[in-house]
C-alpha positions as CSV (number, residue, x, y, z in Angstrom):
1,M,1.2,21.0,16.8
2,A,-1.0,24.1,16.3
3,K,-4.7,23.6,16.0
4,E,-4.8,25.0,12.5
5,A,-2.4,22.4,11.2
6,V,-4.9,20.1,9.6
7,L,-4.1,16.9,7.7
8,T,-4.6,16.2,4.0
9,P,-7.9,14.3,3.8
10,Q,-7.5,10.6,3.1
11,G,-10.0,10.8,0.2
12,E,-8.1,13.6,-1.4
13,D,-4.5,12.2,-1.3
14,F,-3.9,9.1,0.8
15,P,-0.1,9.0,0.4
16,Q,0.1,12.6,1.5
17,W,-2.3,12.0,4.4
18,Y,0.1,9.2,5.5
19,Q,3.1,11.4,5.4
20,D,1.2,14.2,7.2
21,V,0.3,11.8,10.0
22,V,3.8,10.4,10.4
23,A,5.2,14.0,10.6
24,R,2.5,15.7,12.7
25,A,1.9,12.9,15.2
26,E,5.7,13.0,15.6
27,L,6.2,9.3,14.7
28,A,9.3,9.3,12.5
29,E,11.3,11.3,10.0
30,T,13.9,10.6,7.3
31,G,17.4,10.1,8.5
32,P,20.5,11.8,6.9
33,A,21.4,8.6,5.0
34,R,19.3,7.7,2.0
35,G,16.3,5.6,3.0
36,S,17.1,5.7,6.7
37,M,14.5,6.4,9.4
38,V,14.5,8.1,12.8
39,I,11.8,6.6,15.0
40,R,10.7,9.3,17.4
41,P,9.7,8.6,21.1
42,W,6.0,8.3,20.6
43,A,6.3,5.7,17.8
44,Y,9.1,3.9,19.6
45,A,7.0,3.7,22.7
46,I,4.3,2.1,20.5
47,W,6.9,-0.3,19.1
48,E,8.1,-1.3,22.6
49,L,4.5,-2.2,23.6
50,M,4.1,-4.2,20.3
51,Q,7.5,-5.9,20.9
52,A,6.7,-6.9,24.5
53,D,3.4,-8.4,23.5
54,M,4.9,-10.3,20.5
55,D,7.9,-11.4,22.6
56,R,5.6,-12.9,25.2
57,R,3.6,-14.8,22.6
58,I,6.8,-16.1,20.9
59,K,8.3,-17.3,24.2
60,A,5.1,-19.1,25.1
61,T,5.7,-21.5,22.2
62,G,9.1,-22.5,23.7
63,V,11.3,-20.2,21.6
64,Q,14.3,-18.5,23.2
65,N,15.9,-15.2,22.3
66,A,19.5,-14.8,21.1
67,Y,21.5,-12.4,19.0
68,F,23.6,-13.0,15.9
69,P,26.1,-10.8,14.0
70,L,25.2,-7.8,11.9
71,F,28.0,-8.6,9.4
72,I,27.7,-11.8,7.3
73,P,30.5,-13.1,5.0
74,M,29.4,-12.9,1.4
75,S,30.3,-16.6,0.9
76,F,27.5,-17.5,3.4
77,L,24.8,-16.1,1.2
78,E,26.3,-17.7,-1.9
79,K,25.9,-21.2,-0.4
80,E,22.1,-21.1,-1.0
81,K,21.6,-20.2,-4.7
82,D,17.9,-19.1,-4.6
83,H,18.6,-17.1,-1.4
84,V,21.5,-15.0,-2.8
85,E,19.6,-14.5,-6.1
86,G,16.5,-13.3,-4.3
87,F,18.4,-10.8,-2.1
88,S,21.2,-9.6,-4.4
89,P,19.5,-6.4,-5.5
90,E,18.9,-5.4,-1.9
91,L,22.3,-6.0,-0.4
92,A,24.5,-3.5,1.3
93,V,28.1,-4.7,1.1
94,V,31.1,-3.7,3.1
95,T,34.4,-3.9,1.2
96,H,36.8,-1.9,3.4
97,G,37.5,-1.9,7.2
98,G,40.1,0.0,9.1
99,G,41.2,1.7,6.0
100,E,42.1,-1.6,4.3
101,P,40.3,-3.7,1.7
102,L,38.7,-6.8,3.3
103,A,39.8,-10.2,2.3
104,E,36.1,-11.1,1.8
105,P,33.2,-8.7,1.4
106,L,30.8,-8.5,4.3
107,V,27.0,-8.2,3.8
108,V,25.1,-6.0,6.3
109,R,22.4,-8.3,7.6
110,P,19.3,-8.4,5.2
111,T,18.0,-11.5,7.1
112,S,19.9,-14.1,9.1
113,E,19.2,-17.5,7.7
114,T,22.7,-18.0,6.6
115,V,24.7,-17.0,9.7
116,I,22.2,-18.7,12.0
117,N,22.3,-21.9,10.0
118,H,26.1,-21.8,10.1
119,L,25.8,-21.8,13.9
120,F,23.1,-24.5,13.9
121,A,25.5,-26.8,12.1
122,K,27.8,-26.5,15.1
123,W,25.2,-26.7,17.8
124,I,23.2,-29.7,16.4
125,Q,24.7,-33.1,16.6
126,S,22.0,-35.5,17.9
127,H,18.2,-35.8,17.7
128,R,18.3,-34.8,21.4
129,D,19.4,-31.3,20.3
130,L,16.1,-30.9,18.4
131,P,14.0,-29.0,18.1
132,L,16.2,-25.9,18.3
133,L,14.0,-22.8,18.6
134,I,15.6,-19.4,18.4
135,N,14.4,-15.8,17.9
136,Q,16.3,-12.5,17.7
137,W,15.2,-8.9,17.8
138,A,17.4,-6.9,15.5
139,N,17.8,-4.3,12.8
140,V,18.2,-5.3,9.1
141,V,19.3,-3.5,6.0
142,R,17.8,-3.8,2.5
143,W,18.6,-1.3,-0.2
144,E,15.1,-0.1,-1.1
145,L,14.5,1.7,-4.4
146,R,11.5,3.7,-3.2
147,P,11.7,4.2,0.6
148,R,8.6,5.1,2.6
149,L,8.7,5.6,6.4
150,F,7.8,2.4,8.3
151,L,6.7,0.6,5.1
152,R,10.0,0.3,3.2
153,T,13.2,1.8,4.6
154,T,16.8,0.9,4.1
155,E,17.1,-0.1,7.8
156,F,14.2,-1.3,9.9
157,L,13.6,-3.2,13.1
158,W,12.1,-6.6,13.4
159,Q,12.1,-10.0,15.0
160,E,13.2,-13.1,13.1
161,G,12.6,-16.7,14.3
162,H,14.8,-19.5,13.1
163,T,14.1,-23.2,14.1
164,A,15.5,-26.6,13.3
165,H,13.5,-29.9,13.4
166,A,14.0,-33.6,13.0
167,T,11.4,-33.9,10.2
168,Y,9.8,-31.9,7.4
169,E,6.5,-32.4,9.1
170,D,7.7,-30.9,12.3
171,A,9.1,-27.9,10.4
172,Q,5.7,-27.4,8.7
173,A,3.9,-27.5,12.1
174,E,6.3,-24.8,13.4
175,T,5.7,-22.7,10.3
176,M,2.0,-22.8,10.9
177,L,2.4,-22.2,14.6
178,A,4.4,-19.0,13.9
179,L,1.8,-17.9,11.5
180,E,-0.9,-18.3,14.1
181,V,1.2,-16.3,16.6
182,Y,1.2,-13.4,14.1
183,R,-2.5,-13.7,13.3
184,A,-3.5,-13.7,16.9
185,F,-1.2,-10.7,17.7
186,M,-2.5,-8.7,14.8
187,E,-6.1,-9.4,15.5
188,E,-6.1,-9.2,19.3
189,T,-3.4,-6.6,20.0
190,L,-3.3,-4.4,16.8
191,A,-7.1,-4.8,16.3
192,M,-6.4,-5.5,12.6
193,A,-8.4,-8.0,10.5
194,V,-5.9,-10.0,8.5
195,V,-6.1,-12.9,6.0
196,T,-3.7,-15.7,6.4
197,G,-2.6,-18.3,3.8
198,E,0.1,-19.5,1.5
199,K,2.0,-17.4,-1.0
200,S,2.3,-18.4,-4.6
201,A,5.7,-19.7,-5.9
202,A,6.4,-16.3,-7.5
203,E,5.9,-14.5,-4.1
204,R,7.7,-17.1,-2.0
205,F,10.7,-16.2,0.2
206,A,14.0,-16.8,-1.5
207,G,15.2,-20.3,-0.5
208,A,11.9,-21.5,1.0
209,D,9.7,-24.5,0.1
210,R,6.6,-22.8,1.3
211,T,5.8,-19.3,2.5
212,Y,2.7,-18.2,4.5
213,T,1.6,-14.6,5.1
214,C,-0.7,-12.3,7.1
215,E,-2.2,-9.7,4.8
216,G,-4.1,-6.7,5.8
217,L,-6.2,-4.3,3.7
218,M,-5.4,-0.7,4.2
219,R,-7.9,2.2,4.0
220,D,-6.8,3.1,0.5
221,G,-7.6,-0.4,-0.7
222,K,-4.0,-1.6,-1.0
223,A,-2.8,-4.8,0.7
224,L,0.0,-4.8,3.2
225,Q,2.1,-7.9,4.0
226,M,2.8,-7.7,7.7
227,G,4.3,-11.0,8.8
228,T,5.5,-14.1,6.9
229,S,6.4,-17.7,8.0
230,H,8.6,-20.0,5.8
231,N,9.1,-23.7,5.7
232,L,12.7,-23.9,4.4
233,G,12.6,-27.6,4.2
234,H,16.1,-29.1,3.8
235,N,17.4,-26.4,1.6
236,F,19.6,-24.5,4.1
237,A,20.4,-27.7,6.0
238,R,22.0,-29.1,2.9
239,A,23.8,-25.9,2.1
240,F,25.2,-25.6,5.6
241,D,25.5,-29.4,6.3
242,I,23.2,-29.4,9.3
243,Q,22.9,-33.1,10.2
244,Y,22.0,-35.0,13.3
245,L,22.3,-38.5,14.5
246,S,18.8,-40.0,14.7
247,S,17.6,-42.4,17.4
248,E,18.2,-45.2,14.9
249,G,21.8,-44.1,14.5
250,K,21.4,-42.6,11.0
251,R,22.8,-39.2,9.9
252,E,19.8,-37.1,8.8
253,Y,19.4,-33.5,7.6
254,V,17.3,-31.2,9.8
255,A,14.4,-29.3,8.4
256,T,14.4,-25.6,9.2
257,T,12.0,-22.6,9.3
258,S,12.2,-18.9,9.5
259,W,9.6,-16.3,10.2
260,G,9.5,-12.5,10.7
261,S,7.5,-9.4,11.4
262,S,8.8,-5.8,11.6
263,T,8.1,-2.1,12.2
264,R,6.1,-2.3,9.0
265,M,3.2,-3.3,11.3
266,L,3.3,0.2,12.7
267,G,2.7,1.5,9.2
268,G,-0.2,-0.9,9.0
269,V,-1.7,0.4,12.2
270,I,-1.6,3.9,10.8
271,M,-3.2,3.0,7.5
272,T,-5.8,0.6,9.0
273,H,-7.1,2.8,11.9
274,G,-6.1,6.3,11.1
275,D,-8.7,9.0,10.0
276,D,-8.6,12.5,8.8
277,H,-7.8,13.7,12.3
278,G,-4.7,11.5,12.8
279,L,-3.9,8.2,14.5
280,R,-6.5,6.0,16.2
281,L,-4.4,3.7,18.4
282,P,-5.8,0.4,19.8
283,P,-5.6,0.7,23.6
284,A,-3.3,-2.3,23.8
285,I,-0.4,-0.4,22.1
286,A,-1.2,3.1,23.2
287,P,1.7,4.5,25.3
288,H,-0.9,6.7,27.0
289,Q,-4.3,4.9,27.1
290,V,-5.9,7.9,28.8
291,V,-4.7,11.5,28.8
292,L,-6.2,13.8,31.4
293,L,-6.5,17.5,30.5
294,P,-7.1,19.9,33.4
295,L,-8.2,23.3,32.1
296,A,-6.8,25.1,35.2
297,E,-4.3,24.7,38.0
298,G,-5.2,24.5,41.6
299,E,-8.2,22.3,42.7
300,V,-8.9,21.2,39.1
301,E,-5.4,19.9,38.7
302,R,-5.4,18.2,42.1
303,T,-8.6,16.4,41.2
304,V,-7.2,15.3,37.9
305,D,-4.1,13.9,39.7
306,K,-6.4,11.8,41.9
307,L,-8.2,10.5,38.9
308,A,-4.9,9.6,37.2
309,E,-3.8,7.6,40.3
310,Q,-7.1,5.8,40.3
311,L,-6.7,4.9,36.6
312,R,-3.1,3.7,37.2
313,G,-4.4,1.6,40.1
314,E,-6.7,-0.1,37.5
315,G,-3.7,-0.9,35.3
316,V,-4.4,2.0,32.9
317,R,-1.5,3.9,31.3
318,A,-2.6,7.4,32.3
319,H,-0.9,10.7,31.6
320,V,-1.7,14.2,32.9
321,D,-1.1,17.0,30.4
322,R,0.1,20.0,32.5
323,R,1.1,22.2,29.5
324,F,-0.9,25.2,30.8
325,H,1.2,27.5,28.6
326,L,-0.6,26.0,25.6
327,S,-4.3,26.5,24.8
328,F,-6.7,23.8,25.6
329,G,-7.4,23.4,21.8
330,R,-3.7,22.9,21.0
331,R,-3.4,20.2,23.7
332,S,-6.5,18.4,22.5
333,V,-5.4,18.4,18.9
334,D,-2.0,17.0,19.9
335,W,-3.5,13.9,21.5
336,E,-6.0,13.5,18.8
337,L,-3.2,13.4,16.2
338,K,-1.3,10.9,18.3
339,G,-4.3,8.7,18.6
340,V,-4.7,8.5,22.4
341,P,-7.8,6.3,22.9
342,V,-9.5,8.3,25.7
343,R,-9.2,11.8,26.9
344,V,-10.6,13.1,30.2
345,E,-11.3,16.9,30.3
346,L,-12.0,18.8,33.5
347,G,-12.5,22.5,34.0
348,A,-13.7,24.6,37.0
349,R,-17.3,24.7,35.8
350,E,-17.4,20.9,35.4
351,L,-15.7,20.4,38.8
352,A,-18.4,22.5,40.5
353,A,-21.0,20.3,38.7
354,G,-19.2,17.1,39.9
355,Q,-18.7,15.9,36.3
356,A,-15.8,15.3,33.8
357,T,-16.0,15.0,30.1
358,L,-14.9,11.6,28.6
359,V,-13.8,11.7,24.9
360,R,-13.4,8.6,22.9
361,R,-10.9,9.0,20.0
362,D,-12.4,6.4,17.6
363,R,-15.7,8.3,17.1
364,R,-14.6,11.7,18.6
365,A,-17.7,11.5,20.8
366,K,-17.9,13.3,24.2
367,S,-20.0,12.3,27.2
368,P,-20.3,13.7,30.8
369,V,-19.3,11.3,33.5
370,P,-19.6,11.7,37.3
371,I,-16.1,12.4,38.7
372,D,-16.2,9.5,41.0
373,G,-17.0,7.2,38.1
374,V,-14.3,8.3,35.7
375,A,-11.8,5.6,36.4
376,R,-14.3,2.7,35.9
377,A,-15.9,4.4,32.8
378,A,-12.5,5.0,31.2
379,R,-11.4,1.4,31.9
380,D,-14.5,-0.1,30.4
381,L,-14.3,2.3,27.4
382,L,-10.8,1.1,26.6
383,D,-12.0,-2.5,26.3
384,E,-14.9,-1.3,24.1
385,L,-12.5,0.7,21.9
386,Q,-10.2,-2.3,21.3
387,R,-13.2,-4.4,20.2
388,S,-14.7,-1.6,18.1
389,L,-11.5,-0.9,16.1
390,H,-11.2,-4.6,15.2
391,A,-14.8,-4.8,14.2
392,E,-14.4,-1.7,12.0
393,S,-11.3,-3.2,10.4
394,L,-13.1,-6.5,9.7
395,A,-16.2,-4.7,8.3
396,D,-14.0,-2.6,6.0
397,R,-12.2,-5.6,4.7
398,E,-15.4,-7.5,4.0
399,A,-17.0,-4.5,2.3
400,H,-14.0,-4.3,0.0
401,T,-13.5,-7.9,-0.9
402,Y,-15.0,-8.6,-4.3
403,P,-15.6,-11.9,-6.1
404,V,-14.8,-11.6,-9.8
405,D,-15.2,-14.0,-12.8
406,D,-14.4,-11.7,-15.7
407,L,-10.8,-10.8,-16.5
408,D,-11.6,-7.5,-18.2
409,G,-13.8,-6.5,-15.4
410,F,-11.1,-7.3,-12.9
411,R,-8.6,-5.2,-14.8
412,E,-11.0,-2.3,-14.9
413,R,-11.8,-2.4,-11.2
414,V,-8.5,-3.4,-9.5
415,G,-7.2,0.1,-9.6
416,G,-9.9,1.2,-7.3
417,G,-8.5,-0.9,-4.5
418,G,-9.7,-3.9,-2.5
419,F,-9.2,-7.7,-2.4
420,F,-10.4,-9.5,-5.5
421,R,-11.4,-13.2,-4.9
422,L,-10.9,-15.3,-8.0
423,A,-10.2,-18.7,-9.4
424,W,-6.6,-19.6,-10.5
425,C,-5.3,-22.7,-12.2
426,G,-1.8,-22.4,-10.6
427,S,-0.1,-21.5,-13.9
428,P,2.8,-18.9,-13.5
429,A,1.7,-17.5,-16.9
430,C,-1.8,-16.8,-15.6
431,E,-0.4,-15.3,-12.5
432,E,1.8,-13.0,-14.5
433,A,-1.2,-12.1,-16.7
434,L,-3.2,-10.9,-13.6
435,G,-0.5,-8.3,-13.0
436,D,-0.1,-7.2,-16.6
437,G,-1.1,-3.5,-16.7
438,T,-2.7,-3.7,-13.2
439,G,0.3,-3.8,-10.8
440,A,-1.7,-6.4,-8.8
441,T,-0.3,-9.6,-7.4
442,I,-1.7,-12.8,-5.7
443,R,-1.6,-11.9,-2.1
444,V,-2.7,-15.1,-0.6
445,I,-4.0,-18.6,-1.6
446,L,-7.1,-19.3,0.4
447,E,-7.6,-22.7,2.1
448,G,-10.3,-25.0,0.9
449,P,-11.2,-27.3,-2.0
450,P,-10.6,-26.1,-5.6
451,P,-13.2,-23.6,-6.8
452,D,-16.1,-24.6,-9.1
453,A,-15.3,-21.8,-11.5
454,P,-12.6,-22.0,-14.2
455,C,-9.4,-20.0,-14.0
456,L,-10.1,-16.4,-14.5
457,V,-7.3,-16.0,-17.1
458,D,-7.3,-19.0,-19.4
459,G,-10.5,-20.9,-18.4
460,A,-8.6,-24.1,-17.4
461,P,-9.7,-26.0,-14.4
462,A,-8.9,-24.0,-11.3
463,T,-6.9,-25.4,-8.5
464,H,-7.0,-22.5,-6.0
465,T,-9.1,-19.6,-4.8
466,V,-6.9,-16.6,-4.4
467,L,-7.0,-13.0,-3.2
468,V,-5.5,-10.5,-5.6
469,A,-4.7,-6.9,-4.9
470,R,-2.3,-4.0,-5.5
471,A,0.1,-3.9,-2.5
472,Y,2.6,-1.8,-0.7
């Protein structure tokens, strides 16, 4: 991308800034079918690093990967009333195959609870078969009304965990374990400060008893739901007749869970860490953690090659940019847009002085480093950058979390963005009133005892403290 191709500033038009970054950092573009997405190599490399880290964390809990069909008989979805009602507006349905009408319409996978629970009913016979812990990495299709790359597209990539347990309590423990896997991944790997907690009944997953979420606050003050974990109780077990013989010889229904996270997280990374110059990638998910830019061929390039080998020996993903047909400015802007955490720049004059220039992407700060100390300095800087981006995300969230005790004041302020912490009585009518004219929703119910304050809407005794925000 040419140096003069600047981004729309975040403060001027955040949605346009987002589109600019996605396009100019060569992350994704719209596919030929409505709402579809083409994930370009740089973004897919980021996703592969995210996927590998998440997969490792999931498997560490005892879950195994499998794969289930893309096409699901419509009758499967109709077995669980709340589930089919919740997903009906988003379904893509196949009615013909091979030029002939199908005997039964097939749904293109919007989520896999139904088909997986159909198989669970075959696989589970005894208490010895439990717990059954399965995850799949797959694509899903949901017919979005207002598509936006990474955030809401007709087709997207994700993982979905599905587990079956002997008791409701075991299912609840698994639900919370999956939530903690997500929280740790987002905080430690994505360097994003997230809030975890339960969803209200109105925001609950269709067919679940309880839904828990990881919510992040983006730089424009809107919330983004990035991972959810659901205790499905016995709902799907009854619908699909998933029973087991207990150790006492009784037939019992299993309790099931499901939990998922998707490429939406990549959109969250963009909107949490990005600035007016492009992406700022946490080193943990940067395809190139360090890019080395020789300003000339010959001895300068050979020195850079040695530095790259040293970095790789330290476990750093290092890349040498040899595009000498492009100006140094063009090359620098490319990597700044793509969010590479650290750049090492070396020219003939610096080589003669025995120094290289180290550039940290988060602050765009440059510092001279002795050539023989580049590898160690860059390695240390990557660790610092990972911590720094998380600290910045946390500070931004705390600075934009506001306690409110006045309904009119809340309605006036919520359009400016942020999390609003308030007391709620648990009434659906009061929850609906919070969204009237504001577009805001309860994002998460915070843990802890009931608040001392009365419900913000009707003054009744409050049962919950909640975070309310406008959301993607």
